[in-house]
N, C-alpha and C positions, 0 to 999 in steps of 0.2 A: 797372256795368261798363264803365269805359273801354276802348276798343280802340288807343287812342294817348293818351300823355297826357306833357306838357313838366312839370316841376316847375321854379322858378327858386330859388333863394338871394336875399334881400332887395334884395340889393345889385346884383343884375339886374334889379330892377324897372323902370327906367328903361327897357329896352328896350321894354316893351310901353306904357308911361304916356307917351311922349312922342312926337315927331315917327321915331323912330329906331324906335320898337314897330309904327306904321304899316308900315316899310320890313319889316321880321321877319316881320309875320302876310301883307303881301303875298307875299314869298320863300316863305311854307309855304301858300300859296294855289295859286301861281305852281307850286311842285313837285308839289303836289296833280294839278293839269291835265296836270304833265308826264308824271307816272307811268302816268295814266291813257289817255294818247296811246302812252306806251312800248309798258306791258305790258298794255294790254286792260282795266282793271279801276281803278274810283274808288275811291282808300285811305279808310280813315273819319276821320272828322274830326280836329284833333288839339285836345285841352282842353289849355290851355296855365294853370297853376295856382302859388299863390305857397306855396314852404315853408319855414318857419323854423326847421326842423330840419337845413336845407341849411346851407352854409358859405357865408358872404355872394356870393361868387362863383362857387358852384357851381352845375349844374346837373342834372340827369336825368333820361331819357327814357325811359317805360315803357311796353311791349307788354303786354297785357290786363293791366296794375297789376301785372308785373314787369318788376324794373328790366334793362334792354337796352345803355345807355350811360349814362357822364358824362362830365362834362368842367366846366372851369374858363374863364370870360370876366371880362373887364376893357373894361368902358363905359370910353369917350373913348379907348380905346388899338384899338393892332391889330396885327392876328399876320401875322411876314413869316418866309417862308422859303425858304431857297435851291434854285432849281429842283435843282440837282445834287447836291443832298439833306447839305452840309454845315451849319456851324452861320453862325448868322447875325451878320456883326461888325458887330453895331451894340450901344450898350448899351440895355439892359431885363430883363425877365424871362426866362430861358429859362424854354421849357417844350415837352409834345408834341402836334401837330396832332391832336386825340381821334377822327379818322376814319381815318385811315391810319397815323397812331403816327408822323411825320417829325418832326425836329426843326426846333424853329421858336423865335422870339421875340417875348414883346410888346411892342410900343415902342410912346411916347408919341406922341400923333397929329401932333406939330411934324414926327417923323423922316420922315414917310410920302415925302416927295418925295423924301428922300436915297435909303432906302431904295428905292422903285420906280427912281429914275438908276443905283442898283447894280445893277440886274438881280435882284433878290429879288421875288416872290411877296407881295402884300401883300391882307391880307383883313380886313374889319371884322367884330366880333364879330355880328351878325347872319349874314353868310353862312357863319362857321365852326359856327355850329349847326345850319344849316338843311343843310350836306355833309354832319353828319355825322348827321342828321335822317337825308338820301337816302339814304348806307350802311345804315341799322339799318332802315326800310324794304324796300330791298331782299334782305336778310336774312333776314327776317321777314314777305314777302310770303305764301309758300304759307299761314301761320298766319291772316292774315289777311281771307283769304280765305273770308266765309262761306257755310252751307251758302243764307240768301236772298242774296246775293251773286250765286249760283251761279244760281241761278231766277229772280233779277233780269234775267243773264245772257244767259240761255237766252229769255226769253218776249220779248228786244226785236232777237233774230235776226227776219229776213226770211220773209215767208208762207210763198216758197217750202222756207223749212227747216224750220217747224214742223212740216211735214209728215213731213218725216226723223225730227223728235224725237218726234214721235207713233209712229214705226213702233221705235223703239229703246229710250221710257221707258212703264212702266216693264218690259216684255216683257222687254228683254235686258239693261239696265243702270238702274239708280235714279238719281235725283240725285244723292246722296251717293257713288256711284261714280263721276262725272262731275266732282264736286268733287275727289274721290283723285285723277283723272288730272289737272287743272288743277295743282293743289296741286304733285301730282311733275315738271310743267313749271314751274312758278314757284321752285321748290326749286332749280332752277339758271338761274335767270334766265333762261328762253326766253318769251318776251311770246304772251298767251293774244290779244291782237287779234285773230287771224284766227282766229276760233272757229268758223265757219262751215266749215273745213278740217279743226279737231279734231274737229268732230262726223262728217264726214265720216269720217274716219279710226276713231274710236270704234266709227261704226255696221260698218266693213269689220272690226275687228278682233273684234269682240263675236258675230261669224257663228262665230269658232274659237276664241277662248279668255273664260273671265271673268275673267282674272289681273289685277288691274289694272296692274303693273308690265310685264307683254306687253302691254297693250292702249297703254301711255305709250310704249313703244319705236314702238310703229309709228305713232302719230302722231306722235314725233319723224321717223320719216322720211317721212311725208307735209309736214311739216314743211322739211324739206331747202333748198329755195330760201332758207326767211327763217333756220336755221340759218346759215348761210352767209355770205349777208350779213351776219349780225351781227358776224360774226367776221373780217370780213376788213377789213383798214384802208385807210389811203385807198391806199398803194403798189396795190393791186389784186389782191392772190393772196393765197390761202388759207395760213398757214404749220401747216406740222401736225411732230407726232414720233412718229413709230409707235410702235409694241410689236412686238418680234419676236416670231419663231413661236414661242421659246424661253417668253417670257414668257405668251404665246396659250397654248397649252398648257400652264403651271403654273397659270395660272388656269383654265383648261377644266376639270383634272382634279382642282383643289382644292374643285370644287359638287359638296356634297351634298343629298339630297333630290331631292322632284318637283314641280314647277311652282312654283305659291309660296311652296311650301316649301322650296325651293331657297337654299342660305346658303352662303358663301363658308367655307371652312376649311385656310385656307392657315397653314403653319406660321409663326410669329411670325419668327423666322432673313430667311426668303425675305419676310417683309412688308416688314424692315427694311429688305434689299437690296435691296428694289424702290423703297421710298420714297427712299431714297438715290439708286440712279439718277436715279428720276424730277426730283427736288428738285436734281441735277446740270445734267440733260440742260437743263432751262428759265433755270437760271443763267445757264448758257454761251448761252442763244439772246436771252436780256434783255441781256447785253452786246454782242452781235451788233446790239441794235435789235428783236429781234422778238419776237411773242406769239404764241407758235404755241398752236393745240389739240392735245391727247392723241388719237391715233386709234384705235381697237381693233377688233376684230371686232364683229358686233352682239349674238352670244349671251352676251359678256361683259362689256359696256359698263357694264352698272348695277350690277356690281361692283367693277370697278375705278375708278369715280367713287366707290363709297362708301370707298373707301379712299384717292381721292386727295386727295375732297374735308374729312378729316381735317388733313390740313396745308396744302395750298395749295386752297383753299377757292372762290378765285375763276378756277380753269382749268377750261376748258370740256373736258370727256370726250366727244369723241362717236365715233361708229362709221360703217363703210367705207359702211353704207345711208342716211346721211344728209349723203350727201356727192352735191353735186348735178351733173347733167353737166356746166354751164354755168360750175363755180367752175373757177378758174385755181390749181393745186397748185403749193405748195412744201413739197419734203421739209426742215430744218432741224436734222434729227438722228432718233434710234432707242433706248429703253430694253429 
């Protein structure tokens, strides 16, 4: 079974059988290098195949042989997009950019300079495909982190940290348990590159709990500097939308069960109200040019994230324990 597979319709074969193909394979290699640098582990190789059952200009991206993304490309054409989000005012075939769902138009190669002159973003087919693949990889990182890859990452830690691993594996946590923690971090697009700090956090947490959710939350607090840096824009401050005490209490009261069995049992009407409020506040922030995080108390953060990821998967949910003392903060709204 292929972990990652890219299937192309016959009309897209020039993308891999020409000079253009060299560009596509090089872009995919560069993408894997970049993901390794950013996220801390090497993605599986991407197998590229032709599929005569696809439409001639269609492609399909599969993760563990399950289709997770599709799109359409036009060889010798370019995709033009208006950065302001409007429709491109040029002759061509209107379409939707596959990775982010933006309005776009396939234009002839002869119109590339004209489109650039008008201020449109112009992208070649290989880059359209690589961008889509990038987003799918980011969404499925947790699933792609195998047991074998975790073992390999642990083996590559320095000699100083091998003693730490010997102390806690398997007496306090198994390699599978470490894998679950790392997958939980990747699920929220948190880099596992600083594996030494993550392992120190796991060692601390396993001294008082065996629950993977609690261990993950403790590790996140150890990664506070990294989390704040990753969500701080060039302006130099961390923009936040905070939860009001009323909603903090509503989430706390809605938790039922003990330990790892705890679940959120909030009334559907309250959940819908919360979703509407979060959506409104983040849209207001976007109009103001802000990309804030949603800030909660540590106890309810995982449960707030479970709700938010269903309708705003890109939104970062942080707890107060994950705010590094050196971070500059700016509150831009409240829910």
